C-alpha positions, -999 to +999 in steps of 0.1 A: -721+374+199-695+397+186-675+415+213-684+451+216-719+450+203-743+471+224-768+442+236-761+409+249-791+393+235-786+356+225-779+338+259-804+358+278-832+354+254-828+317+247-819+302+282-848+289+301-857+269+330-847+238+313-811+245+319-813+235+352-792+206+363-812+171+366-803+169+401-816+205+411-853+206+419-873+237+417-883+235+453-868+260+478-839+241+495-808+247+515-775+240+499-755+212+517-722+231+518-738+263+532-727+260+568-699+281+578-701+306+549-710+343+556-713+344+593-695+378+596-698+399+626-708+433+607-744+444+616-762+466+591-797+482+588-809+462+559-844+445+555-844+407+560-870+381+548-891+368+576-890+330+574-923+312+580-907+290+607-875+292+624-844+312+611-838+310+574-807+287+567-780+300+545-782+288+510-820+287+503-831+290+467-858+307+452-880+286+429-874+296+394-908+306+387-904+340+371-904+336+333-902+374+323-885+402+339-917+422+344-922+399+376-891+418+391-909+452+391-880+472+374-885+510+368-900+518+334-864+531+320-850+496+329-879+479+314-875+497+282-836+490+281-844+451+286-867+450+257-845+471+236-815+448+243-836+416+237-838+402+272-869+381+273-866+351+296-843+355+328-815+329+329-814+306+360-787+327+379-810+358+371-842+343+382-825+330+414-806+361+425-827+392+411-853+387+439-832+388+472-809+416+463-832+446+464-840+434+500-805+442+509-791+407+511-756+400+505-752+374+476-729+345+471-735+329+436-718+301+420-722+302+383-701+296+353-691+323+327-718+330+301-746+322+326-760+358+325-746+370+358-734+404+348-771+414+344-779+395+377-757+420+397-763+452+374-802+451+374-804+457+411-780+483+415-796+502+385-830+498+401-818+511+434-804+542+417-836+548+395-857+545+427-835+566+450-825+595+425-791+594+444-764+613+428-726+609+438-705+638+450-671+646+434-647+617+436-675+595+451-683+560+439-716+546+447-713+512+433-680+492+426-676+464+402-642+446+405-631+421+374-599+402+371-590+411+336-593+443+316-614+424+288-639+416+313-641+450+330-647+464+294-673+438+288-691+447+322-690+484+312-705+477+278-734+460+296-737+490+320-739+513+290-767+490+273-788+488+305-783+526+314-795+538+279-826+552+292-812+563+325-796+596+314-782+608+348-765+577+356-725+584+354-703+552+348-668+546+339-642+518+337-606+519+353-581+495+341-544+494+333-526+496+300-542+529+291-537+566+300-549+575+335-559+610+323-596+602+312-601+580+342-591+607+365-616+631+350-642+607+352-636+600+389-635+636+398-670+640+388-683+612+409-698+581+396-728+559+401-710+527+388-672+521+385-661+489+370-624+484+378-594+461+378-579+459+414-544+473+406-554+504+388-581+511+412-557+511+441-535+534+421-563+558+419-572+557+455-538+562+467-535+592+444-569+605+460-588+605+427-614+581+441-635+580+474-647+545+480-665+554+514-698+560+498-701+526+481-735+512+485-728+480+466-697+461+462-697+432+434-668+409+432-669+390+398-649+359+390-636+355+426-619+324+420-600+340+390-590+369+410-573+342+434-557+326+405-542+359+394-529+369+429-555+396+437-568+384+470-546+408+490-556+439+468-593+428+473-591+428+511-574+462+509-602+477+488-629+461+508-611+478+542-620+511+524-657+505+520-685+512+545-697+483+566-732+493+555-726+483+521-742+452+503-718+428+489-724+404+459-697+375+451-698+357+418-675+326+413-674+296+391-658+274+416-656+275+454-620+264+467-611+270+503-594+303+497-625+317+483-647+303+510-626+321+535-628+354+515-666+350+515-667+345+553-648+379+554-667+399+531-703+386+532-727+390+559-756+364+560-756+361+523-783+344+501-766+316+482-772+305+447-753+274+435-758+268+397-723+255+392-723+228+364-728+195+378-716+180+344-680+179+334-671+199+304-664+167+284-701+162+282-709+193+264-676+197+243-660+172+220-623+169+232-593+152+217-558+148+229-529+145+208-494+134+218-471+154+198-431+158+203-425+197+210-408+201+179-435+190+157-463+209+176-464+239+150-465+218+121-493+197+135-513+228+140-507+242+105-520+208+093-550+209+114-559+245+102-558+230+067-595+220+075-618+248+063-643+238+093-616+253+116-629+287+110-627+305+142-600+291+166-584+298+199-549+284+206-537+287+242-499+288+250-482+285+282-460+318+279-463+351+265-433+346+244-447+313+231-481+331+220-461+356+199-439+328+183-469+306+174-485+339+159-455+348+139-454+314+123-490+313+116-489+346+098-457+336+078-478+305+067-506+328+054-529+321+083-546+349+099-536+350+136-533+378+164-520+371+199-532+385+234-514+385+265-505+406+294-475+423+277-496+437+250-510+474+254-547+475+261-555+491+228-536+462+209-555+436+231-589+452+222-580+455+186-571+418+186-602+407+201-623+429+177-605+414+148-612+377+160-647+385+168-653+400+135-637+373+115-610+394+103-585+368+115-589+332+117-569+324+150-565+339+183-533+330+202-537+336+240-522+330+274-547+322+301-557+358+301-586+347+275-595+317+296-624+333+312-646+360+304-642+367+268-676+368+249-669+358+213-696+337+197-690+308+171-657+296+181-652+262+165-620+250+179 
């Protein structure tokens, strides 16, 4: 899947219920680690499911019986957009989480990158706007999606653009660092249905009174564990404090360390929990090899490995930004097409590097951990 294409087709159309892990039954059941998460003190006028017997334990799963998107009753413009983008079969995260969100439930979802979670949180938001016809006032934001990296924020915004292609009154924008504030300020002044943002640049705009977050109806925190790794938890708490208590909140994370569990307790109110975190270690799905090489010989060994033509699209991770530039320069001098991506690069340079790599114009992408999650590039061989 090339980065920047208008529709994300392949993973949504092909994944089916068979992707469930062997130890997950399709029966409704509570998650064993659910206790103690999401028992906040906020009270909101939202609809709740009435359990058949006694209170509903946190962590119940919906059976994954929805084998097409028609079962969710989306508005006609959304149904057309899904068809135009090639969405056919809901992925497990979509089938599990799409049903409770329109009922007003907060959501805590554990799912890995590439599972289809972007559509899982965008579709209920867009259905709400299509049904209500609500319009934002100047500077108002109605739905806020926070992402840890600029690249992931841009990908989410591209997905919003694809799904709103037939909803012509929906206004959207993406706010991130590394680019001019001017176009972002102009978009915020008009008011937005959906704002996708990285935390730092969003706080800049709020402090300068370019954005009003009080009207936010839905707050989405994507890649929460990555947010913690990058030191954004304090910013997230500050942003959350600016939002209405009547909002609905959805949190997505690949893992659930103690710090993210604490954050979930603070932000979520009686959340519906979906756990599709992988039960297999990655070594069962990816061939891995380790080579013990002296530091002085690493570059030469990399060049030798790249002599194999089967290494056609390669990502090389380095510990430091300077190291990424150094490896890229040496590969280029050896006649191997390579580009670097890291936090010191301007945003347009990062986007250009990703585009060149995804289109096959260069063979090697050298990156720091900025590309460790959320970059959608198909056919990476090594």
